[in-house]
C-alpha positions, 0 to 999 in steps of 0.5 A: 707665629706671633710672639707669646710666652710659651709655658710647660708645667710639670708635676712629678709624683711619688706614690709613697710620699718619699720625697723628703722627711715632711712626707711630700709626694710631688714636685711642680716645675714651671718656667724651666727649659723643657723639650718634649715629644708626645705621640699618639699612634692609632691602634686597638688600644692607644697609650700615648708615649712621652719623651721629655727633657727638663733642665734646671731641676734640683739634683736631689729631685732628679735622683729621687725620680731616677729609675736607673733603667730598672726592670719593668716590674721594679718601676715604682709608679712615679707619675708625671703630668704635663700641661702646656699653653700660653697666657692668652689661650690658657694652659691645658693638661696634655699628658698624665702617665707613669714614668718608664725610665728617668735618668740624669743626663750629664752630657751637656754639663754644667747644664745637667738635664733630666731625661724621661719616658712615660706612658699612661697605664704602664704599671697596669701593663706589668703588674699581676691582677686577678682575672675578671669574668662575667656570666651571660651577655654583658655590655662591653661598656660595663666591663671596661668601666669596671676595669677603669675603676680598678685602675683609678681612671675615669670612663667615657663611652662614645657610642659603643653598645656591643655585648660579649657572651660569658667573657673571661679575662685573665692577665694584667688589667691592660691585657684584659682591657685590650682583650675586651676591645679586640673581642668587641671590635671597639677602639680605646685610648687612655688619655689624661686619666680617662679610658675612652671607647668608640666603635671601630671605623667611627670617629671619636665624638661629634664635634669638629676641630676647625683648622685653617691658616687663621687657627694655626695651620703651618704650610700646606697639607702633604698627601699620603697613601691613606690621606694627608698630613698637616702641621699646626701651631701647638693645638691641645684640642687635637686628639686621636680619633677626633673629627677635623674640618680643614680649610686650606688653599689646597682644594683636595685637602679641604673638608672633613677628616679624622685624626688617625695619629698625631704628635706634639713637639714642644719646647720652652726657654729655647730660641726657635724651638718647636711648638707644633702639632703634627696630625695624620688624617684620613677620610674615615675613622680608624678601622682595625682588623680585630678578631671576634670573641 
């Protein structure tokens, strides 16, 4: 891995503009020591999960964003967005979600850190919502796009053309979204403020992510019960469901694959710290046994 300055940019936001007397609603950090793991595990509805530790944050800001392990329904809706990269390849957003828990960590004092967990759409998992219903046959894409708008998200349809008959959707907005995907047998993920859907058993999109030793492949592929696992230098283009074309000296690992689950493990201002993306790949798109409507 060649020497380059790694960068992680963080933006914290409070929904009520209560950071200070001037009504500011966000804090942006750059150049801090940061350690994070961002995981995407495949499922009918994938919500990435972020674990992050940042050093050097102002105590007043850490206290403002601390949740003190509040009950889920008391989470205030504080958001965090994360971008990562370097000056050569550029910086790209890799996460945007709601803080589930945030605490001040004094264990390494005087190097005090702020630890947090976050997930996209978390408030919509716990906040009550009005039921949605439709008469007659309705496109699944139409239903999910409407749910995305209610949550303030964008929407992308990658090949879903299924219809549901007289759908009735109770529960929270995330419960409604999961119910639709389950009934229609489609896969869904929330990533960087966008809800995306694609058919069960298919790949997400048509383009291939090219991976080889020249593009950052680390070591050799490891064979698993369902395919292979690979490690690369941090690759922000990796995404759940995406097609991969792998070039490796391991003959049986070469060829086309689909990302079934993945994880970024990153750090900055930390000698010999991780800067890797781990992917589990299979020959076919993710296939889930989901019920019919």
